[in-house]
C-alpha positions in Angstrom: 0.1 -0.2 -0.1 1.3 3.4 -1.2 1.7 6.6 1.4 -1.2 8.0 0.2 -3.6 5.0 0.4 -2.4 4.4 4.0 -2.9 8.3 5.0 -6.4 8.1 3.4 -6.9 4.6 5.5 -6.2 6.4 8.6 -8.4 9.4 8.4 -11.3 7.1 7.4 -10.7 5.1 10.4 -10.7 8.2 12.6 -13.9 9.1 11.5 -13.8 11.1 8.2 -16.6 10.0 5.7 -14.9 12.1 2.8 -11.2 12.6 2.1 -9.2 14.3 -0.8 -5.7 15.1 -1.6 -5.3 18.2 -3.9 -2.4 20.3 -5.0 -1.7 23.9 -3.7 1.4 24.7 -5.8 -0.6 27.5 -7.3 -1.2 29.3 -4.4 1.8 31.4 -3.7 1.1 32.4 0.0 1.2 28.8 1.0 4.2 27.0 2.2 2.8 23.7 1.3 2.4 21.6 -1.8 -0.1 19.5 -1.0 -3.6 20.0 0.9 -5.6 17.3 2.7 -9.3 17.7 2.9 -11.5 15.7 5.4 -15.2 16.1 5.9 -17.7 14.7 8.6 -21.5 14.7 8.4 -24.2 16.5 10.3 -26.6 14.1 11.7 -30.2 14.0 9.7 -32.2 15.2 12.7 -30.3 18.3 13.5 -30.6 19.2 9.6 -34.3 18.6 9.4 -34.6 20.9 12.5 -32.1 23.7 10.7 -34.9 24.3 8.2 -37.0 26.0 10.8 -34.5 27.5 13.0 -31.1 26.8 14.8 -31.1 24.4 17.7 -29.3 23.9 20.9 -28.3 20.5 19.5 -26.9 22.2 16.3 -24.7 24.4 18.9 -23.4 21.5 20.7 -23.0 19.4 17.3 -20.9 21.9 15.8 -18.5 21.8 18.0 -18.3 18.1 18.7 -17.4 18.0 15.0 -15.2 20.4 15.0 -13.2 18.6 18.0 -13.4 15.4 15.8 -12.3 17.0 13.2 -9.1 18.5 15.0 -8.4 14.8 16.0 -8.7 13.5 12.4 -6.2 15.8 10.9 -3.7 16.1 13.7 -3.4 12.0 13.2 -2.5 12.5 9.8 -0.1 15.2 10.6 1.5 13.0 13.1 1.2 9.9 10.5 3.0 12.3 7.8 5.9 13.4 10.4 6.8 10.1 11.7 7.0 9.2 7.7 9.7 11.7 7.6 7.5 14.6 6.3 6.3 18.0 6.6 3.1 18.0 7.6 0.6 21.1 9.3 -3.0 19.8 10.7 -5.2 23.4 10.5 -6.9 23.0 13.9 -9.6 25.3 15.2 -6.5 26.0 17.6 -4.2 27.2 15.0 -6.5 28.9 12.2 -6.5 32.6 12.8 -9.5 34.6 11.3 -8.7 38.2 10.6 -11.0 41.1 10.6 -12.9 40.0 7.4 -13.7 36.9 8.6 -11.5 35.0 6.7 -8.6 32.8 7.0 -5.1 32.8 5.1 -5.9 29.1 3.4 -9.6 28.2 4.2 -10.5 24.8 4.3 -12.9 25.2 1.4 -10.1 26.4 -0.9 -8.1 23.1 0.1 -11.5 21.0 -0.4 -12.2 22.0 -4.1 -8.5 21.6 -5.1 -8.9 18.0 -3.5 -12.1 17.2 -5.4 -14.6 17.3 -2.5 -16.9 19.1 -4.2 -17.7 23.1 -5.2 -18.6 26.4 -3.5 -22.6 26.8 -3.7 -24.6 29.9 -4.0 -24.7 30.0 0.0 -21.0 30.0 0.1 -20.2 26.7 1.6 -18.6 23.6 0.0 -21.3 21.4 -1.6 -20.7 17.7 -2.0 -22.3 15.6 -4.4 -23.0 12.8 -1.9 -23.7 14.9 1.1 -24.6 18.3 -0.3 -23.1 21.0 2.1 -24.4 18.9 5.4 -20.5 18.7 6.5 -18.1 20.0 8.7 -14.5 20.2 6.8 -10.8 20.6 7.9 -7.4 20.4 6.3 -3.8 19.3 6.6 -0.7 20.6 4.6 2.3 18.7 3.5 5.3 18.5 1.3 4.7 14.6 1.4 4.4 13.1 -2.5 0.8 12.5 -2.4 -1.1 11.7 -5.2 -3.6 14.1 -6.1 -7.2 13.8 -6.7 -9.0 15.7 -9.6 -9.8 19.4 -8.4 -13.7 20.7 -9.0 -13.2 24.0 -10.7 -16.8 25.0 -11.3 -20.2 25.1 -9.8 -22.7 22.2 -10.2 -25.8 24.4 -8.5 -27.0 25.5 -11.9 -30.0 27.7 -12.0 -31.1 26.3 -8.5 -31.9 29.5 -6.0 -33.1 27.4 -3.0 -30.5 28.6 -0.7 -30.4 32.0 -1.9 -34.8 32.5 -1.4 -34.2 30.7 2.2 -31.4 33.0 3.4 -33.0 34.9 6.5 -30.3 37.8 5.8 -31.0 38.1 2.2 -27.0 37.9 2.3 -26.6 35.5 -1.0 -25.9 36.9 -4.3 -26.8 34.0 -6.4 -23.5 34.2 -7.9 -22.4 30.7 -9.9 -18.8 30.0 -7.9 -15.9 28.9 -10.2 -12.2 28.7 -9.2 -10.7 31.8 -8.3 -13.8 34.0 -7.8 -14.1 36.7 -4.6 -16.0 35.1 -1.6 -17.8 39.2 -1.9 -19.3 37.9 -5.1 -21.5 34.8 -3.7 -22.3 36.2 -0.2 -22.2 39.3 1.9 -20.3 37.8 5.1 -21.1 40.9 7.6 -24.8 40.8 7.2 -25.0 36.9 7.2 -22.7 37.2 10.4 -25.1 39.6 11.8 -28.3 37.6 11.2 -26.9 34.4 12.3 -26.2 35.8 15.9 -29.6 37.6 15.9 -31.5 34.5 15.0 -29.1 31.9 17.3 -29.7 34.4 20.1 -33.5 34.5 19.8 -34.2 30.8 19.2 -31.6 29.5 21.8 -30.4 32.0 24.0 -26.7 31.6 22.8 -24.5 34.0 21.1 -23.0 32.6 18.2 -22.8 32.9 14.3 -24.9 30.0 13.5 -27.7 29.4 11.3 -27.8 26.6 8.7 -30.6 27.1 7.1 -29.0 27.6 3.4 -27.6 24.3 3.8 -30.5 22.7 4.8 -32.9 23.4 2.0 -29.8 22.4 -0.3 -31.2 19.6 -2.9 -27.9 18.2 -2.3 -28.6 18.2 1.2 -32.2 16.9 0.6 -31.0 14.1 -1.5 -28.6 13.0 1.2 -31.5 13.3 3.7 -33.8 10.8 1.6 -31.0 8.5 1.8 -30.4 8.4 5.4 -34.2 8.4 6.8 -33.0 9.1 10.1 
């Protein structure tokens, strides 16, 4: 078994539902040539509830999944380092969010280059199998891993369900393609403020969580139909 297969096998064993490897060579500000993207799933019941409003269950699950993702990518980092390669897990403790609510190398960028999916009209990663009902993280390395085929354009087509469902009216309905600026897709500040407002109103918790835009996505709905639970 090769290094790529061993790494992917480990990440799946640790709980990842999707794993992809992508080239980061075109990203000049990144010191690593390879990005490994991992995704875990949100439970069906929580997603169904989000079609109405965010819940305390969603809040708790959000941080539970973040912790799980941290464990997964850290395991990948240790594995690669033990095999003599540089590696850096982009855990929640390490990733810095700037004043524009953006990170230096977003997990979504790694995910599209690793072939996991595209960026939807909701500004989130959309996967063919699970829709945007996933939480993602990433691992950076210079190890000679075999890359998967990147996704460079949207498969959302003419669908505008997330745009129409956004309580903040923060989505512009723009079809994503690689290199497009986030501002073309979503008004981040408007989204952030409405999430705080809704989450506090519904749960009493001050957090920027909503979820309606990914709960209504047709790709999410197909995943729920198959899951039925």
